[in-house]
Each structure stands twice: as structure tokens, then as C-alpha cells.
C-alpha positions as CSV (number, residue, x, y, z in Angstrom):
1,M,0.0,0.0,0.0
2,R,1.4,3.3,-1.1
3,I,0.6,5.9,1.5
4,L,0.7,9.7,1.0
5,V,0.7,11.8,4.2
6,V,-0.4,15.3,3.5
7,G,2.1,17.4,5.5
8,A,4.6,16.4,8.1
9,G,3.2,18.2,11.0
10,A,2.3,17.1,14.5
11,T,-0.6,14.8,13.6
12,G,0.0,13.4,10.2
13,G,3.7,13.5,10.7
14,Y,3.5,11.4,13.8
15,Y,1.3,8.7,12.3
16,G,3.3,8.7,9.1
17,A,6.6,8.5,10.9
18,R,5.4,5.5,13.0
19,L,4.1,3.7,9.9
20,A,7.4,4.3,8.1
21,E,9.3,3.1,11.1
22,A,7.3,-0.1,10.9
23,G,8.2,-0.6,7.2
24,A,5.2,0.8,5.5
25,D,5.6,2.7,2.1
26,V,5.1,6.3,3.3
27,T,5.6,9.5,1.4
28,F,5.1,13.0,2.9
29,L,3.6,15.8,0.8
30,V,5.4,18.9,2.0
31,R,6.3,22.4,1.1
32,P,9.7,23.0,-0.5
33,A,11.2,24.5,2.6
34,R,10.0,21.6,4.8
35,A,11.4,19.1,2.2
36,E,14.8,20.8,2.4
37,R,14.8,20.6,6.2
38,L,13.8,17.0,6.2
39,A,16.4,16.1,3.6
40,A,19.1,17.8,5.7
41,H,18.0,16.8,9.2
42,G,15.5,14.0,8.8
43,L,12.1,13.7,10.6
44,K,12.4,13.6,14.4
45,V,9.8,12.4,16.9
46,V,10.1,12.8,20.6
47,S,7.6,10.7,22.5
48,P,6.9,8.9,25.7
49,L,6.4,5.8,23.5
50,G,10.0,6.1,22.2
51,D,11.9,8.6,20.2
52,L,12.4,8.2,16.4
53,H,14.6,9.7,13.8
54,L,13.9,9.0,10.2
55,A,17.1,10.0,8.5
56,Q,15.8,10.1,5.0
57,P,12.0,10.2,4.9
58,N,10.4,10.0,1.5
59,T,9.0,13.4,0.5
60,V,7.3,15.0,-2.5
61,T,6.2,18.5,-3.2
62,T,3.3,19.9,-5.2
63,A,5.7,20.7,-8.0
64,N,6.5,17.0,-8.6
65,L,3.6,15.2,-7.1
66,A,2.1,14.5,-10.6
67,T,5.1,12.5,-11.5
68,A,4.7,10.2,-8.5
69,G,1.6,8.6,-9.7
70,S,-1.5,7.8,-7.7
71,F,-1.4,6.5,-4.1
72,D,-3.5,3.8,-2.5
73,L,-4.2,5.9,0.6
74,V,-4.1,9.6,1.3
75,L,-3.9,10.5,5.0
76,L,-5.3,14.0,5.5
77,S,-4.8,15.7,8.8
78,C,-4.7,19.4,8.0
79,K,-6.6,22.1,9.9
80,A,-10.1,22.6,8.5
81,Y,-9.3,26.1,7.3
82,D,-6.6,24.7,5.1
83,L,-8.8,22.0,3.5
84,D,-9.4,23.8,0.2
85,S,-5.7,24.3,-0.5
86,A,-5.0,20.7,0.7
87,M,-7.5,19.2,-1.7
88,E,-6.0,21.2,-4.6
89,D,-2.5,20.1,-3.6
90,V,-3.3,16.4,-3.3
91,A,-5.5,16.0,-6.4
92,P,-2.8,14.6,-8.6
93,A,-2.2,11.7,-6.2
94,V,-5.9,10.6,-6.2
95,G,-6.6,7.9,-8.7
96,E,-9.4,5.5,-9.4
97,G,-8.6,3.2,-6.5
98,T,-7.3,5.8,-4.0
99,A,-8.9,6.0,-0.6
100,I,-8.8,9.3,1.4
101,L,-8.7,9.0,5.2
102,P,-9.4,12.4,6.7
103,V,-8.9,12.9,10.5
104,L,-10.1,16.5,10.7
105,N,-12.3,17.9,13.4
106,G,-16.1,18.2,12.9
107,M,-18.0,16.8,9.9
108,A,-18.2,19.5,7.2
109,H,-15.0,18.3,5.6
110,L,-16.8,15.1,4.4
111,D,-19.1,17.2,2.2
112,A,-16.2,19.1,0.8
113,L,-14.2,16.0,0.0
114,D,-17.2,14.2,-1.4
115,A,-17.8,17.1,-3.8
116,R,-14.2,17.2,-4.9
117,F,-13.3,13.5,-5.1
118,G,-16.6,11.5,-4.9
119,A,-18.1,10.0,-1.8
120,Q,-16.8,6.5,-2.8
121,T,-13.2,7.8,-2.3
122,V,-13.6,9.1,1.2
123,L,-13.5,7.0,4.4
124,G,-14.5,8.1,7.8
125,G,-11.8,8.7,10.4
126,C,-10.9,10.4,13.6
127,C,-7.8,10.5,15.9
128,A,-6.8,11.4,19.4
129,I,-3.3,12.7,19.9
130,G,-1.5,15.3,22.0
131,A,1.4,16.5,19.8
132,T,2.9,19.7,18.6
133,L,5.6,20.8,16.1
134,T,8.5,22.6,17.6
135,P,10.2,25.6,15.9
136,D,13.0,23.3,14.7
137,G,10.5,20.9,13.0
138,T,10.6,18.2,15.7
139,I,7.3,16.4,16.4
140,R,6.8,16.4,20.2
141,H,4.3,13.8,21.3
142,M,3.2,14.8,24.8
143,S,1.4,11.7,26.2
144,E,0.9,8.0,25.6
145,L,-2.6,8.9,24.3
146,C,-2.4,8.2,20.5
147,S,-5.2,6.5,18.6
148,I,-6.6,6.5,15.1
149,T,-10.0,5.1,14.1
150,Y,-11.2,4.5,10.6
151,G,-13.8,2.7,8.6
152,E,-16.3,2.7,5.7
153,R,-18.9,5.4,6.3
154,D,-21.7,2.9,5.7
155,G,-20.2,0.5,8.2
156,S,-19.4,-2.2,5.6
157,A,-16.5,-4.6,5.9
158,S,-14.8,-3.8,2.6
159,A,-11.5,-5.2,1.2
160,R,-9.9,-1.8,1.2
161,V,-10.5,-1.1,4.9
162,A,-9.3,-4.6,5.8
163,A,-6.1,-3.8,3.9
164,L,-5.9,-0.4,5.6
165,D,-6.4,-2.0,9.0
166,S,-3.6,-4.5,8.3
167,V,-1.2,-1.7,7.5
168,M,-2.2,0.5,10.4
169,R,-1.7,-2.4,12.9
170,K,2.0,-2.3,12.0
171,G,2.1,1.0,13.9
172,A,1.0,-0.6,17.2
173,P,2.0,-0.1,20.0
174,K,3.4,3.3,19.0
175,F,-0.2,4.3,18.3
176,Q,-3.5,2.5,18.8
177,P,-5.3,1.7,15.4
178,R,-8.9,0.6,15.3
179,L,-11.2,-0.4,12.5
180,S,-14.8,0.7,13.3
181,D,-18.1,-0.2,11.7
182,K,-19.7,2.8,13.4
183,I,-17.2,5.5,12.3
184,I,-19.7,8.3,11.7
185,R,-21.2,7.9,15.2
186,E,-17.7,7.9,16.6
187,M,-16.8,11.1,14.7
188,W,-19.9,12.7,16.1
189,E,-19.0,11.5,19.6
190,K,-15.5,13.1,19.2
191,W,-17.1,16.3,17.9
192,V,-19.5,16.6,20.9
193,F,-16.5,16.2,23.3
194,L,-14.2,18.5,21.4
195,A,-16.8,21.3,20.9
196,S,-17.6,21.1,24.6
197,L,-14.0,21.2,25.6
198,A,-13.1,24.0,23.1
199,S,-16.0,26.1,24.0
200,G,-15.4,25.9,27.8
201,T,-11.7,26.3,27.9
202,T,-11.6,29.2,25.4
203,L,-14.5,31.0,26.9
204,M,-12.9,30.8,30.4
205,R,-9.3,30.9,29.1
206,A,-8.5,28.2,31.6
207,A,-7.9,24.4,32.0
208,I,-10.7,22.1,33.0
209,G,-9.5,21.9,36.6
210,D,-9.4,25.7,37.0
211,I,-12.9,26.0,35.5
212,V,-14.3,23.4,37.9
213,A,-12.6,25.1,40.8
214,A,-14.6,28.2,40.1
215,S,-18.1,28.7,41.3
216,G,-20.5,27.4,38.6
217,G,-17.6,26.0,36.6
218,A,-18.8,22.4,36.6
219,D,-22.3,23.5,35.7
220,L,-20.9,25.5,32.8
221,M,-19.1,22.5,31.3
222,S,-22.1,20.3,31.9
223,A,-24.4,22.7,30.1
224,L,-22.1,22.9,27.1
225,H,-21.9,19.2,26.9
226,A,-25.7,18.9,27.1
227,E,-26.1,21.3,24.2
228,C,-23.6,19.5,22.0
229,T,-25.2,16.2,22.9
230,S,-28.7,17.5,22.0
231,I,-27.5,18.5,18.6
232,A,-25.9,15.1,17.9
233,T,-29.1,13.4,19.1
234,A,-31.3,15.6,16.9
235,S,-29.0,14.8,14.0
236,G,-29.5,11.1,14.5
237,F,-26.2,10.3,16.2
238,A,-26.8,10.3,19.9
239,P,-23.6,9.5,21.8
240,R,-23.6,6.1,23.4
241,E,-24.3,6.2,27.1
242,K,-20.9,5.0,28.2
243,V,-19.1,7.4,25.9
244,A,-21.2,10.4,27.0
245,A,-20.6,9.6,30.7
246,G,-16.8,9.3,30.1
247,A,-16.8,12.6,28.2
248,L,-18.7,14.4,31.0
249,S,-16.3,13.0,33.6
250,Q,-13.3,14.4,31.7
251,L,-15.0,17.7,31.2
252,T,-15.7,18.1,35.0
253,A,-12.6,16.5,36.4
254,E,-11.2,18.3,39.5
255,G,-7.5,19.3,39.1
256,S,-7.4,18.5,35.4
257,A,-4.8,20.4,33.3
258,F,-6.7,19.4,30.2
259,T,-7.3,22.2,27.6
260,A,-8.4,22.3,24.0
261,S,-5.7,22.9,21.3
262,M,-7.9,25.8,20.2
263,L,-7.0,27.6,23.5
264,R,-3.3,27.0,22.8
265,D,-3.8,28.4,19.3
266,I,-5.4,31.5,20.8
267,E,-2.6,31.9,23.3
268,G,-0.2,31.7,20.4
269,K,-2.3,34.3,18.5
270,G,-2.8,31.7,15.7
271,R,-5.7,30.7,13.5
272,I,-8.6,28.7,15.0
273,E,-11.3,26.4,13.8
274,A,-14.2,28.4,15.2
275,D,-16.5,27.9,12.3
276,H,-15.7,24.2,11.8
277,V,-15.8,23.0,15.4
278,I,-18.4,25.4,16.9
279,G,-20.2,27.4,14.2
280,D,-21.1,24.3,12.1
281,L,-22.4,22.5,15.1
282,I,-24.6,25.5,16.1
283,A,-26.0,25.6,12.5
284,R,-26.9,21.9,12.6
285,G,-28.6,22.5,15.9
286,G,-30.6,25.4,14.5
287,A,-31.7,23.2,11.6
288,H,-33.3,20.9,14.1
289,G,-34.7,23.6,16.5
290,V,-32.1,23.0,19.2
291,A,-31.4,26.0,21.4
292,T,-27.7,26.7,22.0
293,P,-27.3,29.7,24.3
294,M,-24.0,28.6,25.8
295,L,-22.5,27.6,22.5
296,D,-23.7,30.8,21.0
297,L,-21.8,32.7,23.7
298,A,-18.6,30.8,23.1
299,Y,-18.9,31.2,19.3
300,T,-19.3,35.0,19.7
301,E,-16.2,35.1,21.8
302,L,-14.2,33.1,19.3
303,K,-15.4,35.3,16.4
304,A,-14.4,38.4,18.4
305,Y,-10.9,36.9,18.8
306,E,-10.7,36.4,15.0
307,A,-11.8,39.9,14.3
308,R,-9.2,41.3,16.7
309,R,-6.5,39.1,15.2
310,A,-7.4,40.3,11.7
311,R,-7.4,43.9,12.8
312,E,-4.1,43.7,14.6
313,G,-2.5,41.7,11.8
């Protein structure tokens, strides 16, 4: 299986590096400057699960991707606001038998990918990883949490997902791969959790433990989770009881240092996925008549941040 990883950042770079370490045929689609750095210094991963240095990772740029032929799998892990450019960049690698595995936040990316490449090309997927890219280009994996889940969106057991699962399992135990026959529900479950976490920690500019320590903090997080859950339920993808209980427990855990990556992006004055994680969820709730006063407040705060960031340059 020829695998193209779009980018060599914290998420795709980690999974791609681990698959390459296990002997999979992995190529990274990167910008010219990143390609030069990787050629000179290799791809480095620092992780509690073991450090890794790929001295000569396979790379390709948009300038020569067309000469590389089509790939069997495209792993897409860009930020949602970069999806349009990523689809344009990767198009030459998508052939008749290519499968695209997106692990973006939210659900709107599926519609965009379907429109560009056809629904039959696009799998369902989600991941959970705490990682960041350091200024020198090193991928710093911050905990042993590292999973990737994938499957056909209709839940079928196809030959291509069986082949994908076989390749992904080579990456264990450096990450936890899992084939799911309920991948769309699992994507919704992740979205509910992420939207609750992002809304609460960005609105309060604080970690979960600090929010819970404040008067009304646990109620705030519970209310956000309830709104997100109501939207998923109205959309036909009610989170499973055990999953919902686990999510609420994490969102109200005393002493927790857990924050959303969106808060870290704001603290670094970076771009955020406000529309993709929060705005789209609110819109779907509105289509079903679900009231979302807490999410509305969080979304207004995020859009105000974006307005200020644009004004200040």
C-alpha cells in the first residue's frame, strides 16, 4: 500500500513516521522549505512511547507530485481552514482506486471531500493525539494517548478497509489503530466532546481543573456538553451512554490540566477552527430547532478573537 501523508506536522507527521518506522511505504507531501529541512535533518519524533529519527524520509512537493503517480491511501490531517488548498495540492495523487482517510475535526470536511473526489473515495476517520511541532521541526508527542480510528462510512467490511487495517496495525503499540463499523457515530462523539472542551476552555481561558474550581464551573461544562449532545441526538447520532458519561467525567474532572488545542492556538495568536468546530455545530442544531445559548456565547467570543486578530495583523 502506497501511503501519502499530507504534510509532516504534529498529527499526520506522527502517524506517518510511525508507519514508516514499521516498514510501510510512506511519502510525505510537504512544502519545498520543509522538504529541504527533512532532507538535511530527517524527521524527528520525541515521544513517551519512544523517540524516532527517520534520517531520509520519502518526500514529495506539489511541484513534482504529478510524476509520483496515484497512491492507495491519502492520510489527510490538515486544519479545517486549510482544507481547500490541501484538496487542490493532493488532487494529482488521487486515482481511481485511491482511498482518502481524513482525520479532521467536525463533519463539514466530508461534504467538501465528497464534492471534490466523490463519496466513494472518502473514508470516515478520527484520531486522538496530543502533539505539537517545535520551531526546529521536531514532532513532540506529549502523552501516551495516541489513537486513530477508521472505517467505511456505511459500516461495511470492505476489502480496502481490511487492507488499511492490516497496514495500520503495524504501527502498534506506538499508536492504537482501530477499525470501526460505526465510524460516523464515533466522529460525532468526538465532535461533541471537542466542541464542549473547546467552548469551555476558550470561553474561560482556563484548563478544566481551573474552571471546575470556580463557582459554577462544573455547571458550565455540563451545560455545554448537554447542548452539544442535544445537537448530535437531533442529527441522528446520539452518543452512546458510556461514551457520554466518560466525556462528561473528563470535562468536569477536578484538578485536570486538560485544555483544547484551540485555546493553545489563541494563546499563540494563531488561526482557529471556530467555524468548523463550533459554528457548524450550532448551524446543525438550529436546523433541528435545538437552542444553544451557551455555544452561541462561546462562538461569539471566538469570532471576536478572530476579528481582533485580523485587525491587529
